[in-house]
C-alpha positions in Angstrom: 11.2 -1.8 -27.1 7.9 -3.6 -28.1 8.4 -7.1 -26.5 11.8 -7.3 -28.0 10.5 -6.9 -31.6 11.3 -3.2 -32.3 14.1 -0.8 -31.8 11.8 2.2 -31.3 8.1 2.4 -30.2 6.0 5.4 -31.3 2.4 6.1 -30.7 0.5 7.6 -33.6 -2.7 9.4 -32.8 -4.9 12.2 -34.1 -6.3 12.9 -30.6 -4.5 15.5 -28.4 -5.9 13.8 -25.3 -4.3 10.5 -26.3 -1.0 12.2 -27.1 -1.0 14.0 -23.8 -1.7 10.8 -21.8 1.0 8.9 -23.8 3.6 11.5 -23.2 2.7 11.7 -19.5 3.4 8.0 -19.3 6.8 8.6 -20.9 5.9 7.3 -24.4 7.1 8.8 -27.7 4.1 10.1 -29.5 3.4 11.7 -32.9 0.2 13.7 -33.4 -1.0 13.1 -37.0 -3.6 14.5 -39.3 -7.3 13.7 -38.6 -8.3 12.6 -42.1 -6.8 9.1 -42.3 -9.2 6.4 -43.3 -7.2 3.7 -41.4 -4.5 3.1 -38.9 -2.1 2.0 -41.7 -2.5 5.4 -43.4 -1.8 7.1 -40.0 1.4 4.9 -39.6 2.5 5.8 -43.1 2.4 9.6 -42.2 4.7 9.0 -39.3 7.1 6.7 -41.3 7.4 9.4 -44.0 9.0 11.8 -41.5 12.8 12.3 -42.0 13.6 11.0 -38.5 12.3 7.5 -39.4 14.0 7.2 -42.8 16.7 4.9 -41.6 14.3 2.1 -40.5 14.1 -1.0 -42.8 10.9 -2.4 -41.3 7.7 -1.1 -39.8 5.6 -2.9 -37.2 2.1 -1.7 -36.6 0.1 -2.7 -33.5 -3.4 -1.5 -33.5 -4.7 0.5 -30.6 -7.6 -1.8 -30.0 -5.3 -4.8 -29.6 -3.4 -3.7 -26.5 -2.5 -7.3 -25.4 -1.2 -8.7 -28.7 1.3 -11.5 -28.0 5.0 -11.4 -28.5 4.7 -14.4 -30.8 2.3 -12.4 -33.1 4.7 -9.5 -33.3 7.8 -11.6 -34.0 5.8 -13.8 -36.4 4.5 -11.0 -38.6 7.9 -9.2 -38.6 9.8 -12.4 -39.5 7.8 -12.8 -42.7 9.0 -9.4 -43.9 12.5 -9.4 -42.4 13.3 -12.8 -44.0 12.1 -11.5 -47.4 9.2 -13.9 -47.8 6.7 -11.1 -48.1 6.7 -7.3 -48.0 3.5 -7.2 -46.0 3.0 -9.5 -43.0 0.4 -10.1 -40.3 -0.5 -12.9 -37.8 -3.3 -15.3 -36.9 -4.1 -18.0 -34.5 -6.3 -21.1 -34.8 -9.6 -20.5 -33.1 -12.7 -22.5 -32.0 -15.5 -22.5 -34.6 -17.7 -20.6 -32.1 -15.9 -17.3 -33.1 -17.5 -17.7 -36.6 -20.7 -16.2 -35.1 -19.1 -13.0 -34.0 -18.6 -10.1 -36.5 -16.2 -8.6 -34.0 -13.7 -11.5 -34.6 -11.9 -11.1 -38.0 -11.3 -14.4 -39.7 -8.6 -15.0 -42.3 -8.4 -17.6 -45.1 -4.9 -18.5 -46.2 -3.3 -20.2 -49.2 -1.0 -23.2 -48.6 2.1 -20.9 -48.8 0.8 -18.7 -45.9 -0.4 -16.0 -48.2 -3.7 -14.3 -47.1 -6.6 -15.0 -49.5 -9.3 -13.1 -47.7 -10.2 -11.5 -44.4 -13.8 -11.3 -43.2 -16.1 -10.6 -40.3 -18.4 -13.3 -41.9 -18.3 -17.0 -40.9 -15.5 -18.2 -43.1 -14.8 -20.9 -43.9 -18.5 -21.7 -44.1 -19.6 -25.2 -43.0 -22.0 -26.4 -45.6 -22.3 -30.1 -44.5 -22.4 -31.0 -40.8 -20.3 -34.1 -41.6 -17.3 -31.9 -42.2 -17.4 -30.3 -38.8 -14.0 -31.8 -37.8 -12.4 -30.3 -40.9 -13.8 -26.9 -39.9 -12.4 -27.2 -36.4 -8.8 -27.1 -37.7 -9.5 -24.5 -40.4 -10.7 -21.5 -38.5 -8.1 -18.8 -38.1 -8.5 -15.6 -36.1 -6.7 -12.6 -37.3 -4.5 -10.8 -34.8 -4.2 -7.0 -34.9 -0.6 -6.5 -36.0 1.0 -5.7 -39.3 4.6 -5.6 -40.6 5.7 -3.9 -43.8 8.8 -2.6 -45.6 8.5 1.1 -46.0 8.1 0.7 -49.8 5.3 -1.7 -49.4 3.6 0.5 -46.8 3.8 3.3 -49.4 2.2 1.1 -52.0 -0.6 0.2 -49.7 -1.5 3.8 -48.7 -1.2 5.1 -52.3 -4.2 2.9 -53.2 -7.7 4.3 -52.9 -10.0 2.8 -50.3 -11.5 -0.3 -51.8 -15.3 -1.1 -51.7 -14.5 -4.4 -49.9 -12.5 -2.5 -47.3 -15.4 -0.1 -46.8 -18.0 -2.9 -46.7 -16.2 -5.0 -44.1 -14.4 -2.1 -42.4 -11.1 -4.1 -42.8 -8.2 -2.0 -44.1 -6.1 -5.1 -45.1 -8.6 -5.8 -47.9 -7.2 -2.8 -49.8 -3.8 -4.3 -50.6 -5.3 -7.8 -51.2 -7.8 -6.4 -53.7 -4.9 -4.8 -55.5 -3.0 -8.0 -55.8 -0.4 -7.3 -53.1 0.7 -10.4 -51.2 0.4 -10.4 -47.4 1.9 -13.3 -45.4 0.2 -14.6 -42.4 2.2 -16.0 -39.5 0.3 -18.7 -37.7 1.1 -18.6 -34.0 0.3 -20.8 -31.1 -0.3 -18.0 -28.6 -4.0 -17.8 -27.7 -5.4 -14.5 -29.1 -6.4 -11.9 -26.6 -9.7 -10.1 -27.1 -9.6 -6.8 -28.9 -11.6 -3.8 -27.8 -14.7 -3.4 -29.9 -17.4 -2.8 -27.2 -17.8 -1.0 -23.9 -17.7 -4.4 -22.2 -14.4 -5.2 -23.9 -13.0 -1.8 -22.7 -14.1 -2.6 -19.1 -12.4 -6.0 -19.2 -9.2 -4.5 -20.8 -9.0 -1.8 -18.1 -9.4 -4.4 -15.4 -6.7 -6.6 -17.0 -4.4 -3.6 -17.4 -4.8 -2.7 -13.7 -3.9 -6.3 -12.8 -0.8 -6.1 -14.9 0.3 -2.9 -13.3 -0.3 -4.3 -9.8 1.8 -7.4 -10.6 4.7 -5.3 -11.9 5.0 -3.3 -8.7 
């Protein structure tokens, strides 16, 4: 199980090398088509298989977020499982320093927890220095996890790729632009760094090696 949040954990990939490594490690893996424009489209191909038809909810953890927290998984899933939204994700409050990094995706939320927009840009933008304290509590960093009902997942991937999605390279802008609601669970767990650069990969490999050493 994925940190107690899922009944079944499946790796979806279009790379035979990744599939071989996953299976060697004892993981269940599905080799998908190569043409998918996003990870969500890839997950949808797997979910559409008959052997997964009995599952009521789908939890998608992105491959470049290997250290996503248990709180993020449960938070995103709870929004969907409790019927508040059919699409869910998670975010954590962040220091305004992340606004300068395009590798950190920021999210703006409505008061009811619905996502208004995701961006690599510095949002919210601080226009007046006197409002810096307000900004400190308003920056939210998106965490790379999604939850969906199978029907909502089908709606998402039936949509054509949206210009905003292509401009920002953020797949979650596709359903938002179409008017689909996505809930955002705000969690206290500090976000772990995703893997966007070679330096990130080196740090992730070192952290993974430490985790394996501690588990022995």
